[in-house]
N, C-alpha and C positions, 0 to 999 in steps of 0.2 A: 170739433167738428164732424167726429165719428172717426173710425178705423177706415183704413181704406187697404183692399185687396187687389195687387197687381193679376188680372188674367192671362195678358198674352201681350208683347211687345216685339213689335217687326217693323222690318224696313219696307217701305213702298216706294215705288218708283214712276214715274212715267209710263204710260201705255204702249206709248211709242219712243223709241230711245231716239233722244236730240243729236245733232251733229255735234262734234265736240268744239268746244268754245272756252274762249279767255276772254273775259270783258273787263275791261278797268271800271271801278266803281266811282264814284262823284267825289268830289274833294269834300262837300257835304258827308256822303257815307262816311268817308276816311275819318272823320270827327267822330263819329258814333262808334267807332270799333270797338271801344272799351267800355259801353255803355250798358246798361241792363237789357237784358230780352225788351222785346216789345212783347207784351203778354196780355193776352185778353181771354176772358171766361164768361160762357153764355150759360146761363140756368135755365134747363128747357122742361116743358111738361111734357108728358108722353104722347108718342103717336096714334093715333084713331086704332090702330089693328096692335093689341100689347101684344102678339106674338111674332111682331114684324122685325126682323132680323137687322136691327139699326146699326150694327158694327160690321157685320158683310157689305151692307148698302154704302155706310159712310167710305169703307175701302174702295168698293168698286168706283164711287162717284169721285174719290179724291185722287185718284190713279187718273182718270181722264182731264180732270182740270189742270193736274201738274204736268200736262202739255201744254199748256200756257205759261207755266213758272218752271222751266227745265233749272234755270239758277237757282231754286229754291232745293235743288235735289242733289248738286253737286257739292263743291267743296270751296271754302271762299280761305284766299290767302293775301299775303301781304309782299312789298319790297323789302329786302331784310339785307340788305348790302348797298352801301355807297361806290361799288367797283362794278362798271358797266360789263367788264369782261365776266362777271359772276353771275350775272341774270339769266334766269330759265331761259329756254327758247320761245316759249310762248310770250315773255314778258318783254322781248325785244320788239313785238309788234305795237305796242302801246304808244301814246301819244309820249314825246319828252317829258313833260311833265307829270305822267301817270307811272313814269318809272323811277320817281323817285321815291327816298326812301319814308316807310310808312304808308305809302298810298297801297290800297287795297282792290283784289278783284276776285269776280267769280270765275272758277274753273268747273265744267261741266261736260258731259258727253263723254267721260272716260270712263275707263275698268275700276278707276277709284272713286266714282261718284258714292256721296255719303247715303242718299236717300233721304225720306222723312220718315222718321220717327211714330209709330202708331202705337198707341197702348190704348188697350181696352182697362178698367179696374172696375170694383165694386163698393160702394161705399155704405156706412152704415147709418150717415147722414140721413136726411129728408130734405127736400125741396120748402118746406115750410121751415125747417130749423135754419135754414141757408139764406132763404130769403122770406121773410113773412110775407103772407098777400095782403096783410093788411099796413104795412110797414108804412108808406106815403101818407096816410090817414092818420094813423096811431102812435107810429113811431118816426116823428122825424128828424129826431135827434137820434139815432143809433148807432149805441155800443157795439164795436165789431172787435172788440179783443177776442173775445171768445169763439170769433167765427171765420178764421182765416180759410181761405180759399187753397193754400199751397198744395195740400194733399190734391186737389183734383187737378194740379199743372204736372207735365211730367215733370220727373227728376233727373232726366236725362241731362247730359253737359252738353251744349252746344258748343259749335265750333270757336274758336275764340283764334282770329287773324294773326293779332300782334302777338300772343304767346306762342302761336303754330304747334296748339291741340296736338297731342299723342293720341295714337290711336287706342281704344279701348281694349279690353280684357281679349277680348275677341278676337282682335285686329281689325273690327270696323272703325271707319275713319268717323267722328264726330257730326252728326249731323246740324243743318243750320236752321232746322223748323222741326218742331216735336208738337204732336195731336196727342190730346186725352180725351178718350170717351169714357164716362165715369156713370156707371149705373148706380143711382140713388135707392136707398131702403124702398120707399114709396113708391118705387116703379118709373119716375120722370129720371133725368139725367143731367149732365153737365158736360160740356163741349167747351176742350182749353186749347190755344195755341199759342205755342211763344216762337219767337221768330229771333234771329241774331241780329240785332238792331241797324248793324251797318247794310243789311239787304234790303229794311224796310221798316216804316213808321207804322201808325196805326192806322193811317188812310190805305197804306199799301194792303195790311192785315185786313181789313174790312173790306175791302175790294176782292181781295181774294175768296174768303168768306163768303160774299156774292155772287162771285162766280162759281164758287163750288155749290152753294144752294142752285143755281141755274142748273149745274148738270145735274144735281140730283132729283129737280123738277122735272126735268126731261126722261128721266132714267122711269121716273115712278110714273109716266103720260104715256109709256110703253114705246118708245124709240121711235113711233111712227112720224113724228115730226123732224125736220131737220135740226141736227145737233147745233145749240146754243153757238154762236163767236164771238169767242171772248176776245176781249181787247187792252190787256194789260199794257203798257209800255215800258219797256225795259233797254232804257237809253240813255245810260248815266252821262255820255258825252255831248247829250242836249243839253243837259245842266250847267254842265264845266263851260260850256261854249258862251255862257251868258257874263263869264269873269272880266272884269276891266283888264287893258291892254295884253301882251301876250306873255301868255302864262308857261309858255313854253322856252322862253328866253332864259339866258344864262344868268341873267340879274333881274330882282325887282324893279318894277317903275317907281323912283324915290317919291315924284311927284305925287302917286296914288298911293303909298304908305302912308305918305303925310295926311291922308284923310283920315286913316284908319281910325285916329285917336276921338276923334269926333262921332263916330259911333256909339250909338247906346249898347255898348257889350263890355263884358266882364272880360279881363285878360288874364288870368289866375294861371301860374307855372306849375306846372307839376314838379319840372327839374328845379325846383327853387326851395330846395330842403328845408324844414322847418322841424325843429327839435318835439313839439308834439304833433305833430303828422302820426296819425297812427295805422297808415299804411304807406309806407314811404315808397316811391316810385324808382326805380334804377333807372341810370340814365342809358338808353342803348349803349351797346359794346361799340357799336360805330362811331360813337363821340366821346367815348370816357377818356381819349389822350388830349381832347380839347378842353378849354376854360370856356365853360358853357357862357355864352353871352346872354343878362337876361333879356325874355322874352314878353313877361309882362310880373304883375305883381305876385308876391307872396301870398300863400293860401290863409287865412286869417281863423288858424284851428284853435284859436283861444275862443271864438265867438262858438265853437262847436264842442260840446262834451259827447261825444258819441257812447258813452257808456251811461247816458241817464236814461230810464227808463222814458219809452215812446206809447202814445196810445193813438189807437185809430177809430175814428167815428164815420159815421157817413149822416149828412146833412141834405136834407129835403125840403126845396122849395117850390111852392105851388105856382102855376102861370099865374094867379094874383098876385103872390106875394113879390116874383119876379119884377111883375108891374108895377109895385108899390116903389121898389128898389130904384126900379128905372126914371119913373116920373122923380123921384127925391134925386138924383145923381144928374137931372136934365135941367129940371126946373129954375127959370133965372138965368140959364146960362145962354152964350152966342148960340144963332141958330144953325151956324154953318159947323159946330162942334162936331157932328157926326156921333156924339158916343153912342155905342152897341148895347144891346141888354147884357153882353158879355161883360164887357168894359163895367158896368154899373154892378153886376154880381159879385166881379173879382173887387175891384174898389170897396164891397160891402164887406166881404169876408177877409179882406186884408186889413181891414180897420180893425174888426174885431177881433182877430189873431194878435194884431200890435197891442192891444186893450188888455189881452189876456196873458201878454207875455211883459205887462206893466211897462210898456217902453211910452206911455201918454207924455211924459216932460224929456223925452229923450231928444235932445237936438242934433244926433250923430243921423248919418244917411241909413236907410233901412232899403232892403232889394227886394223886388217879386222880381225874382228871376223868369220871364214868361217864355216858355217854347211858342216860337210863331212858324207855321208852316210858309214856305216860298214858293209854292205852286202858281198861286194867283198872280203874284208879282212877276214872277218868271214867267208866266205864261207856258207851262207845262202841262197844263190840262190836269183834271181829276184821275184822269188813268194811269198818272207818271208812277211808276214802281221806284223805292229808293226811301233814304232815309234823307229827307230835305230841309229840315228845321235847323234853326240856329234858338239860342237863346238869349232874350232881349235883357237888358238892366232898366229895369224903372224903379226909381229911386225916388224917396220921399224919406223926410224924419218921421221921428215917433211922433213928436208934437203933431204935424201935419196931419200924421194919421189918424191920432187917438185922442187928441187933447179936448175937453168937451169943451174949449174955450176957442176952437177953430168954426168960422162961420162958412158955409157951404161947403163943408169939408167933403160929404159926397161927391158934390160934383166937382172939386178942385181934385180929388184923387183918380175918378173916371177919366177927367180932362188930361192928366199926366200919364195915365195908363196910354190913352188912345193917342196924345201925340210922340210917346214914345213909340208904338207900332208903326205909325206914319211916318216918323225919321227912317226907318228900316224897311219897309214895306214897297221899295220901289227899287227898279233895275237898277240904278245909279250906285245907290248904298251896297246893294247886295253883290255888284261888280267889284265893287272896291273890295268887300269881304273877302268873296272867293279870291280874289288877286293874292290877297295877304296870305291864307291858309297855301296858297300853292307854293309860296317861298318859306313855310316853315321849315323847321330843320327835319319835324315830322308831326302830322296834322294833329296826332294826338296830345301834344303837347301842352295845347292850350284848354281851359276847361271855363267854360264861359258861365259857370253857374257856381253856387255854393250851399250851403245846408247850416243848420243851426241858428240860433237865436235873431240873430239879423238878416237871414235872408227866409225866403218862400221860392220853391221852385215849382211852377205853376205848368202841369201840361193839361191841355185843351182838349175833350174828346167832343166837343161840339158839333155837331153838322156832320160828325164820321159816321153817322148810319148804322150806328149799333145796333139796333133793332129792326134794321130794313132787311133782313136776311130771313129768306122763307125756304125752307128746307122742300116743300112741299108734302111733309109727314102729317099735316092737320088741316082741316077747314079753315081755321083761325092762328091767328099766331101764336107761337108757340113759348116764344121767349119770356118769362118772367123778370130775368133780371141780367145786365150784363156790365161787366167791371174790368177793370184793370188790376193784376196782380203786380203788386210792385213791392217793394223792403219798408219795413215799418222806420223811416228816419224822420229825424226832426225838423218839418217845415215841407214835405211834400204834399201837395194839392193836386187833386184831378178834378177838372170840371168837364159833366158831361148831362148830354139829356135824360131825363127821367122817362122809366118805361111807360108806355102806351097805357093809356086810360081807359078807352075804346077800342076793343078791337075789332070792331070795324072801321075803324080810320082806315082810308085808302089814298097814296097819291101824295105828293109835296106837301110838305105843314112846316111851321115855322118850328125851331129846334126846342124853345121854350112852351110848347104847346101842352105838354103834359106835364111839365115843373121841370127843374132843375135839380140834379144830385152831386153833391161836392163833397169827395173823399177827403179825409182830412189827416192828416197823421203828425202830429207835433208833439213836444214833450210832455210828459204825462201831467204834471202839476201847473202846466199852462191851458191843459186841455178842460182839467176840472173846473177851471175860471172861465173858460169858453161856453160850457153847457150851462154855464149857471148865469151869463149875460143875458137880463132880459132883452139886449137888442139883435141878439143872434138868429131870430127867428124876425120877420118884419109884421 
């Protein structure tokens, strides 16, 4: 990727000091407390004015947008005791369910606020080496193994509420948000942001970037117009209010818990220690004197060789290719199936990967662990800030996924995906799930996904609006490519819209209009078979 030189690192704060607040985060936020950060990068063409001080402008506009996101400039903490008498004063103000062990909260407006880490850097890489301009036409299957974006993301360690992050060497508290602006050797630039997952998912991060860009455009317009009104909704209690039953009661409702087993969700228990676990989890000290009752199933570590090399490729489908897959997935099926283009694309790529893993004759269950947002079903609104997702278990056999003897294979896979989503995307099912989380020993104990040979962990950034961000630096869109920055692990997929083909495109459009990009990370030997598969590109 080229060498990186860090030019400056500083902490930025809102332009107006926020009032002191402690806000209990939601039940779903708490389940994400140990997840990898939400991290995105935008590769951009230079501003029209080559002498424009980009770093100064971004710092100035960032401080203004942080006025609307003060919770991202403070600290994130967790409840670490079972003894109510040991709670901090601010924790005593929370609802009873939010005072339980492992619940997390944002604390800001104090002298100990962490601020946002803002890093400026310089790289010897060019925009063309990082993202070839002809990629979507000339390299629809792109080897990304030698083009890591990791150096373009701040190396600052973010706060980890469960681990109670220690102060840095200079005494500063770890931040929850770090941003890096990197000047490329060609004069273009990369902008990255990584956020503690407990405080926001990709929809939250993109909304923040859009708000930031609105402030940027306002500054560049000369400040004559009224400052844009930003409306992010930070009300975690609104999500918790959707839980079934009384989650602040002393005991869970057994009738509600009886329905948990029917939900299409994995329940892998981090406390069910297995000898092959490469990252053993310690049971929290508060529970070590107890004999932990099983809360789920043991993780199948025999399915995941964490030492096997993993390859990363980016596969691009044109809009026409997406339509080919969609037509194949819907032809001859019931008219009320409501299979989406996303269902069809995922069905196609899951089938291809199962074939690459030589699972055509496997009668056992394979799993697509699909990240599913809850904003629509819970009527939270698109401006709701938080980590609102859960992971569904879409389950099929290798024979169903990849055997050449299966009739209507793609349609059947897509229908299974859609039916699983429908089972969970309703207030009743989600209310049951939230009730169960509220009474776990700790919300982080259960993992709803896994990796390795029998799993895919699929994150979808479709419709996130990755390319709908305009800082006003040019008369035309400047983002060439946007991507997630995530670890190379066997079975990680990200599905997202491709960059705009027509720079004059404005207004709302279908997310597949410019094609679809699929970032795939699987075991290297499986990737070799996948990229040779003549069926990979429709």
